[in-house]
N, C-alpha and C positions, 0 to 999 in steps of 0.2 A: 504494499500500499504506499503510495507517493504522498508524503504530508509536506505542505509548504507554508511558511509563515511569510506573509506579505507585509512588509514594513512600509507603511506610508508615512511621508514626511509632508513635504510642500507639495503635494500631488492629491489634493483632496477631491478626486473625480473618479469616473469609472469610464468616460468617454476618452478615447486616443491615449490609453494608459499601457505604455509597452510592459511594465512588470507584471500588471494584472493579465494581459494577454498571454504572456509566458506562462501564468499560472493554471490557465484554464484546463489543463490536461491531468492537474492534481486530483487525487482521490479525497484528499481534505485540505482546506485552505482557511487560514486564519488571518483576516486583515487586522493589524495592529498599528496603533498610533501612540507615541510615547511624548506626554507633555513633560518638559523639564521645568520645574518651579524656579531653577536658578535664573531663568530668563527674566523673572520679576525683580530680580536683586540689581542694585547699581553695578554698572561695569566699570572697567578702568577709566572712562572718561566722565563718569558721573551719571550717566544716563541708564535707565533700564533697557534690556534688549527688546522688551515687549510691553507697550502701554496698554491702556484700557481700551482703546478704540480697536486696536488689531485684535486684541484678546477677545472682545465681543464678537467680532467677525469670525474668528477662528472657531469659537464655540458654536457658533451658528452654523459654519461649514462642517464641522464635525457631526453635529446632529443631522444635517441634511445628508451627509454621506452614509451615516448609519441608516437612515430611512431608505435611501436608495439600495444599500446592500440588503436590507431586510426583505426588500420587494423582490430580491433575486435569491432568496434562500439562505442568506448570510447575516453578518452583523459586523459592527466595528467595535475592537476591544481597545479601551482608552486606558492608558496606564499612566500614572505620575511618577517621575523620577528621571534617572540618567539612562539613556538608550544603551550606552556602554555596557552597562549592568543588566538591565532588564532584558533586552533582546536575546543575548546569549543565554540567560538563566531561563527563560520561557521557551526557547527553542529546545533547551535540554530536557526540561521537565516534561514537555508535551511530545518529546520524541520526534522532531521534526527532522526532514532529510535535508531541507534547504531553506535559506532565507532569501527572499527576492526584494529588491528595492531599486529605485532610481539613482543614477549617478549624480554627483555633486560638482559644483564649481569653485565655491568659497573654500578657503583654507581650513577654517574650523570644522566645517561639515565633511571635508574630505578626511581630515585626521579622525573625526568621528567613525567614519566607515572603516578606516584601517583599525581603530581600536575594536570595533565589535568583530571584525574579521579575525583579529588575533584571538579574541575570547571565545570565538564559535568553535575553535579546535577542528573536529572531523566534520562539522556541519558546513556545508558550502554557503558562501555568501555570493549571490549572482546580481551583477549590476545591469540594469536596462538603460537605455539612453535617457538622458535627463530632459528638463523642461526647455530644450533648445527648438529653435525654428530648424536649423541645420544640423545634421549629426555629422561625426567625424568624416564618415565616407562620403558625405556630401558637400564637404568644404572644397574650394578650388584649389587648396595647397595644404600642406602640413600646418598645424596649429602654430609652430614657432615662426613660421614665414608669412603669417598673415599680416597685412598692412596695420600700422599702429593708428593711423588716421581713418576717420570714418569714410570719407569720400572713396579713396581707393578701395577699401573694404566693399563698399556698395557696388562699385564698378565691376570688380572681380566676381561677386556673388550674381549680379544681374546677367553676366556672360552666359551661365549655365544653370539657370535657376530650375531646381526639381519641381516636380508636380506633386503636391502632397494629396494623399489619399488616406486621412486618419481613419482608424478602425473605431466604429461606434461601440457604446457600452454593451457587454454581453447580456442576452436575456436571462440567463441562468447562472449561477456560480456553484462550484463545489461546495459540499456541505462542510460545517465547522467540525473540528476534531471532537469527538464524543466527550474527552475529558477537558474541554476548554470552558465550560459553562461556569465553572467556580470561580473564574477570573474576572466575569463581567460585573461592572458596577455603573451606577448612573454618571452622567457627565457632571463635572463640578460646576458650580455657578460662579459668576464674576466676584460675587461676595465671597463665596467660600476660598476663592484664590487671593483674597485680601484686597480687591481692586474696586469693588463698588460698581453700581451701574451708572453708565453715562447717561446723561439727559438727552432726549430726542430733540433735535433741533430742526425747526422748520425751514430754515433757510440752508440746510445742508446740501452741498453739490453731489454728496453721495448718499441718497436716502434709502439705499438699496440693503438687501440681507445678504449675509454669506451663504456660501453653498453652491453646488453645481447647477441645480435648477434655476437659481435666480441668475447665474452667469449666463446659462444658455438662453434664458428669456431676454436678457439684455442684448446679446449678440442678435438674436432674432429681430428685436425691436430696431436696433441701430442699422442693421443692414437690409432688413426686409420690410418692416411694417411702417416705421416712420421714415426710413431711409436717410436718416440724419447723416449717415457717412458721405452723401452726396454734397453736403454743405461744410464738410469737416475742415477744409482749408479756410473757408471764411470765418468759421466760429471758433476755431482751436485757441484762439488767444482770450476767449471770454473768461469771466471769473465768477458769473452769477448763474444758479441754476444746475439742473443735471444734464442739459442737453447740448452744452457747448463743445463737449468732446465725447469721446467713446465711453469714457467711465469703466473700461474692461480691465485696467491696471490692477485693482485690488484682488480680483479673481485670477489673473495671470499670475500675480505674486505668490498667492496661496496655492496655486496649482488646481484650482476649481475649473480652471478654463486652460485648454492646451493652445499654445500660440500656432501650432500646426493646424488645428481646427479653425481658429481665426482666419489665418491666411487662406485655407481652402475655401472657406465661406465668401471671403473677400474676392477671390478669384472667380467664384460662381457668380457672385453680385455682378462682377465687371463683365462676364460673359453674357450676362442677360441684359444689363443696363448701360454698359460701356464703361471704359475707364476714364476717369478724369483726374483733375489736380488734387481733388479730395481724397479719392481712393488711393492715389499714389502716395500721398501724405500719411495716410493710415498705414501703408505698407512701410514706409520709411521709418516710422515709429517703431514697428515691430522688429525691422532690421537694426535700429539703434540698440533695442533691448538685447537682441543677440550678440551685436559687436561688443557690449559692455561685458557680456557673460564670457565671451571668448578672451576678452581682456584680462579679466579677473582669473581665469584659469591659468593664462600665460603668465601674469605677474604676481600671482599668489598674494601673500602678506604684504607685498610692497606697496599695494595699493592702499593699505590702512595706515601706513607710517607717514609722518608729517613731510619729510622729503624723500619718501621711497621711490618715487618716479622722478625722472628729469624734470618733468612738467611741474612738480609741486616743490622742488628743491628750494625755491625762493619765496614761497608763499609764506604769509605772516605767521607768527608763533605766538602772539599775544594772547593772553586771556585775562580780561578784567571785568568791572562791573557793567561794561557796555554789552558784554554777551548775556548776562542776565536780563538787561533790559530788552534786548532783541527776543529772547525766549519768552519774555512776558507779554510782548507786544505794546512795549512803553518806550520806543525809541525817540518819539516825537515826530516820526515821518508817518503820516497816516497810511500811505499805501503798504508800507512794511508792516506796521502795526496790525492793519486789518487782517492781512494775510496770516500773520503768526497767531493771531487770536482765533481765525477760522480753524487753523491746524489744531490748535490746543482743544477747541470746543468740539471739533467734529472728527478730526483725523485725516482730513482731506485739504488740499490746497491746488489750485490750478497749476498747470505747467508754466504759465507765464508768471505766476505769484512765486513759485519756487526759485526761477531764475532771478527775479527781482531781489528777494530776500537774501539769498545766498550771495549774489553780487555784493550787496550792501554790507553783509557781515564781512566779507574778505577785503573788499576794496575800500569802501568808506570807514568802517570800524577797525580794519586792520586785525581781525581776530583769527585765531587758529581754526582752520576749515573743518578740521577732524571733529570739533566739538560741535559744530553746526550739523554734520553729517550724523553724529551720534544722536543729537536732539531729533532729527527727522527719523532716525532709526525706531525710537521709542514711540513716536506719535503718528506716523503716516501709517494710514490703512494699507497702502500699496507697497510697504518697504520691501525692498529686493536688494540683497547686499550688491550685486553687481551694477545694477543701475543706480542706486543711491550713492555709493562710494565712487563709482565711476564717474558720474555726473559732478559730483563735488570736487574731485581731483581734477577734472577737465577744466572747470570753472577757475579753481584755485591756480592752475597752472598758467592759465590766460591772464588772470588777474595778477600775476606776478612776472609776467614777461613784458617789459617796456615797449617792445617792438609790436605787441599786440594788445593795445589797449582797448580792450573790448568790454570794459566794465559798463553796466547799465547806468544811465543817469535816471535816477529814481523819479525825479519830478517830471522829466519828459515822458517817461513810462506811464506815470499816473495821467497826465494830460491825454496820451495817446490811447490807453486802454480803459480809462475810467473817467472820460471827459465830464461826465454830469455828476461825479463823486457818488455814483449810486453805489458801488461796492463799498467804499469806505463808510457810508452812511449805514450800510447793513451791519457792520460788525463793531463800530465805534460809536455807541449810543451817546457818549459824552460830547460829540460833536455836532449833534443835532440842533443845537442852537446857534450854530455858526452859519453865517450866510454860505449858500452853497457854493459861490465862487471862491470861498476862503477855505473850504473843507480840506483841500490838499495842502494849504499853507498856514495852519493855525499858529505856527511861530510867528507870524507877522502880527498877530493880535498884540494889544497892550498887555504886560505882564500880569496885572491884576485880573483882567478878564480871563486869560488862560488859566491862571491859578483857580479861578472860581470854577471852571470847567473840570478840573481835576485831571487835565491832561498834560503829560510832561513837555517841557520846552526843548526844542532843539538847541543845543549849545552854539552850533555855528552852521551857517549856511554855505554850501559848496558854491564855488565861484561859477561852475558851469550850470547851476540850477537858475542863475539870474535871467537868461531869455525866457524861462518857463514860469516866472513869478507873475502874479495878476499885474495888469498894467498900471493900476493905481498906486501900486507899492513903490 
């Protein structure tokens, strides 16, 4: 009798799941997810690895996956502790023949796979391809020869792009091992994990639930029902509401959605309705995600060190009270503060907002970019190590290179992307009493008036903001 343990990590789905497909011929199959409470403790940079918003999405996704498994004659076993200890122990006690899981790209996760492999002894650990678009054998060249810049990477990939035919979720699954029932328990709640329940926020740009069914519903809606994808290029720099972008990233990050499924559906949409700038923009975003994953696999831990890459060698290393003000959304710059408060309250922030706040932290405040990346790691619903640390390192490298001054002018960004101050009005209630044309520049108000509002004063106005100040100022 062939007995398999399916170790589920950031792949909380049944559709296009290569490890699950490889396990379908087993006589007994046990799907297992291990939640490590250590993620809730502060890390080396002071932030938790997992904050309340992503924890909520994770628990919803686990409950949804358990439901999908039960419809197919199986169930999800969720354990709390360290995977290095629990997976080998469980595999031995239940007399498993092998452990199947997806491969990883980040250094800590790869080290964990090695530790589990060593402790499994005679039980095999088999790795299926991870959550990439392209797999090793589909790359245009060996990993260590991939271009280090996105443009050449994209050109290479588009020369011989494979056609993806993801395999759907199976209708039935092998039965659970007879002796596994004693290990099952109900999912912990956020309160039991010591996190408390986040408030529901009407203004959230991501009002969706975790789990594969919600992910598939959004994909259907964005590509087929509302066809929002056809305006993606025009709306992608928006900051208000759920429809300005695909919002697929939280489900991609948790593995509730396969990037190969997204691209297969996008190509099917293009075949039916035609390709345009917007569908191409979504394709490029998927490719950026893959580019950062291959970059992380190639550079490993260097991506997480202050000067680990050539690009970040000259990035600022300071850390002072200005970093705390940035985290709290109290810098005195409304566009930055509104975005940081949206992140803290909801766990989400627009792509435009992320670039603005990151550029401001590194370029204007001259703070250590790694602490900004760690803050994002704790708070973002769609945190993914490759995209998060890759994007921050990319920005820190550009910001520190005097030949490439591509730092954002925050006030210019505010005028361009929030011209009526609708976005800052949404998240900064203390500015409601300020005339609309001054809501991006409350630092021009008299001291007493600003103090009465309870909004912080900007210490100095950058010279390059002057063209974007109100004309009366």
